[in-house]
C-alpha positions as CSV (number, residue, x, y, z in Angstrom):
1,M,237.6,217.0,-20.5
2,I,235.7,216.7,-23.8
3,R,233.8,219.7,-25.1
4,H,231.0,218.9,-27.5
5,T,228.6,220.8,-29.8
6,S,226.5,219.8,-32.8
7,F,226.2,221.5,-36.1
8,D,223.2,221.2,-38.4
9,H,225.2,221.4,-41.7
10,K,224.3,220.3,-45.2
11,G,224.2,216.5,-45.2
12,G,223.2,216.0,-41.6
13,W,224.3,216.7,-38.0
14,Y,228.0,216.9,-37.2
15,H,229.2,216.3,-33.6
16,Y,232.2,218.5,-33.0
17,R,234.3,217.4,-30.1
18,I,237.7,218.4,-28.6
19,H,239.6,217.0,-25.7
20,A,240.5,220.3,-24.0
21,L,243.4,219.0,-21.8
22,K,245.2,217.1,-24.6
23,M,244.7,220.0,-27.0
24,T,246.3,222.4,-24.5
25,E,249.2,220.1,-23.8
26,L,249.9,219.3,-27.5
27,C,249.1,222.6,-29.3
28,K,251.9,224.8,-28.1
29,D,254.4,227.1,-29.7
30,N,254.1,226.8,-33.5
31,L,250.8,224.9,-33.1
32,F,249.1,227.4,-30.8
33,S,247.0,228.8,-33.6
34,L,245.5,225.4,-34.1
35,R,244.3,225.4,-30.5
36,K,242.8,228.9,-30.9
37,Y,241.0,227.8,-34.1
38,L,239.5,224.7,-32.4
39,E,238.3,226.8,-29.5
40,T,236.9,229.5,-31.7
41,M,234.7,227.0,-33.6
42,F,232.4,226.6,-30.6
43,E,231.2,230.2,-30.9
44,Q,232.2,231.5,-34.3
45,C,231.7,228.7,-36.8
46,P,230.3,230.3,-40.0
47,N,227.4,227.9,-40.3
48,D,225.9,229.5,-43.4
49,Y,229.1,228.5,-45.4
50,F,228.1,224.8,-44.8
51,Q,224.7,225.1,-46.4
52,I,226.0,226.0,-49.9
53,G,228.9,225.4,-52.2
54,P,231.1,222.4,-52.9
55,R,232.2,219.9,-50.2
56,S,235.5,218.2,-49.9
57,S,233.9,214.8,-49.6
58,S,232.3,215.2,-53.0
59,L,235.6,215.7,-54.9
60,K,236.1,212.9,-57.5
61,F,239.6,213.2,-58.9
62,K,243.0,211.9,-58.0
63,L,246.1,213.9,-56.9
64,D,249.3,214.0,-58.8
65,N,252.6,212.9,-57.1
66,L,250.7,211.0,-54.5
67,D,253.0,208.7,-52.5
68,L,250.4,206.7,-50.6
69,K,251.9,204.4,-47.9
70,H,249.8,201.4,-47.1
71,V,250.2,200.2,-43.6
72,R,248.4,197.1,-42.2
73,N,247.8,196.8,-38.4
74,H,248.6,200.5,-37.8
75,D,247.7,201.7,-34.3
76,L,244.8,203.6,-36.0
77,C,243.5,200.2,-37.0
78,D,243.7,198.9,-33.5
79,W,241.9,202.0,-32.1
80,T,239.2,201.5,-34.7
81,K,238.6,197.9,-33.9
82,I,238.4,198.4,-30.1
83,G,236.3,201.6,-30.5
84,L,233.7,199.7,-32.6
85,E,233.5,197.0,-30.0
86,K,233.5,199.1,-26.9
87,N,231.1,201.8,-28.1
88,D,228.7,199.5,-30.1
89,R,225.8,200.2,-27.8
90,R,226.8,203.7,-26.8
91,Y,226.6,205.3,-30.2
92,N,224.6,204.5,-33.3
93,T,227.2,205.3,-35.9
94,A,230.6,203.8,-36.5
95,H,232.1,207.2,-36.9
96,S,231.0,208.3,-33.4
97,Q,232.1,204.9,-31.9
98,V,235.6,205.3,-33.3
99,Q,235.9,209.1,-32.8
100,V,234.8,209.2,-29.1
101,F,236.8,206.2,-28.1
102,M,240.0,207.7,-29.6
103,L,239.3,211.1,-28.0
104,E,238.8,209.4,-24.6
105,N,241.7,206.9,-24.8
106,D,244.3,207.9,-27.4
107,S,246.9,210.3,-26.0
108,K,247.4,211.8,-29.5
109,T,243.8,212.5,-30.6
110,I,242.6,216.0,-29.8
111,A,239.4,216.6,-32.0
112,A,236.7,215.1,-34.1
113,E,234.4,216.4,-36.8
114,V,236.3,219.6,-37.1
115,P,234.5,222.2,-39.4
116,L,236.6,224.1,-41.9
117,W,236.4,226.0,-45.2
118,L,238.3,227.5,-48.0
119,Q,237.5,230.9,-49.6
120,P,237.9,231.4,-53.4
121,E,240.6,234.1,-53.0
122,E,242.8,231.9,-50.8
123,V,244.1,229.7,-53.7
124,D,244.6,230.7,-57.4
125,F,242.9,227.6,-58.9
126,Y,239.6,228.0,-57.1
127,Q,237.5,229.5,-59.8
128,S,238.8,227.2,-62.5
129,L,238.1,224.2,-60.4
130,F,234.9,224.9,-58.6
131,K,233.2,227.5,-60.9
132,T,231.6,229.3,-57.9
133,N,232.2,232.1,-55.3
134,D,230.8,229.9,-52.5
135,P,233.4,228.4,-50.1
136,L,234.6,224.8,-50.1
137,T,233.7,223.2,-46.8
138,G,234.3,220.0,-44.9
139,H,234.6,218.2,-41.5
140,I,237.7,216.4,-40.4
141,D,236.9,213.0,-38.8
142,L,239.9,213.0,-36.5
143,L,242.8,215.3,-35.6
144,R,245.9,213.9,-34.0
145,I,249.2,215.5,-32.9
146,D,252.2,213.3,-33.2
147,D,255.9,214.4,-33.2
148,N,254.7,218.0,-33.5
149,K,252.9,217.2,-36.7
150,I,249.2,217.7,-37.3
151,W,247.6,214.5,-38.6
152,V,244.4,215.0,-40.6
153,L,242.6,211.6,-40.7
154,D,239.4,210.2,-42.2
155,Y,237.7,207.0,-41.0
156,K,236.6,205.0,-44.1
157,P,234.9,201.6,-43.2
158,N,236.3,200.1,-46.4
159,A,239.5,202.0,-46.8
160,R,241.0,199.7,-49.5
161,L,238.1,200.3,-51.9
162,E,238.4,204.1,-51.7
163,K,239.4,205.9,-54.9
164,F,239.3,209.5,-53.9
165,A,239.8,209.6,-50.2
166,A,243.3,211.0,-50.5
167,T,241.9,214.0,-52.4
168,Q,239.3,214.6,-49.7
169,V,241.8,214.5,-46.9
170,Y,244.3,216.6,-48.9
171,F,241.8,219.4,-49.1
172,Y,241.0,219.1,-45.4
173,A,244.7,219.7,-44.7
174,L,244.9,222.6,-47.1
175,M,241.8,224.2,-45.6
176,L,243.1,223.8,-42.0
177,S,246.5,225.2,-43.1
178,K,244.7,228.3,-44.4
179,R,242.5,228.7,-41.3
180,T,245.4,228.4,-38.9
181,K,248.3,229.9,-41.0
182,I,250.3,226.8,-40.2
183,P,252.4,225.7,-43.2
184,I,251.2,222.6,-45.1
185,E,254.6,221.0,-44.4
186,K,253.5,220.6,-40.8
187,F,250.6,218.3,-41.8
188,R,250.3,214.6,-42.4
189,C,247.2,212.9,-44.0
190,G,245.6,209.5,-43.9
191,Y,242.5,207.4,-44.0
192,F,241.9,204.1,-42.3
193,D,239.6,201.3,-41.1
194,M,240.2,198.4,-38.7
195,H,242.5,196.6,-41.2
196,D,244.3,199.1,-43.4
197,C,245.8,202.6,-43.1
198,F,246.9,204.8,-46.0
199,L,249.2,207.7,-45.2
200,F,250.8,210.5,-47.2
201,K,252.4,213.9,-47.0
202,P,250.2,216.7,-48.4
203,D,253.0,219.0,-49.3
204,E,254.4,216.4,-51.8
205,C,251.1,216.2,-53.7
206,S,249.8,218.5,-56.4
207,L,246.6,218.9,-58.4
208,P,246.3,217.6,-61.9
209,K,245.7,220.0,-64.7
210,I,242.3,221.6,-64.3
211,K,241.0,220.4,-67.7
212,N,241.8,216.8,-66.7
213,I,239.9,217.2,-63.4
214,L,236.9,218.6,-65.2
215,N,237.0,215.9,-67.8
216,F,237.2,213.2,-65.2
217,C,234.3,214.6,-63.1
């Protein structure tokens, strides 16, 4: 049921996994291009993109108009707690412990460590923000499909202390929207640990003025 490959990308090894059966069942109609993208990554991931250029996880500024909903004891928190317990001896990292447990047991989770990128010509602010022609890259911790929405999720062991996690996940959603041609309105974003979950709608967010971003960084 689970297909797996590993990418040697800048920063370490990333273990890309999909649950083929759930993906087929959940990625239909207007989400079919997501299924095709996830399948394509096993053979056509542009690995050279991931060795250069900026990374979404390194972005250190806050979004404007961010309506962050804090939920305690969300089902993501429950999955995390159980995954860390059940897979403690099976995997060395907390990320793999949570990711694989949810892939195997959660009916909504379809993929983990999804590689993705954004080209400079795909958004008008790219050059002003990143000052390079190299693509922005990243890896989504977890993808879920719920109520025909694509949930882009990041596991953060200390979620309450995160300052810029929403920015990181926002760009993940933006990149996946560009790769699949699925409108950003179909996406939902969040980050979580075993206690707290923070959720938001990426289409309601916006970037601050470029000069404010650069000054903050």
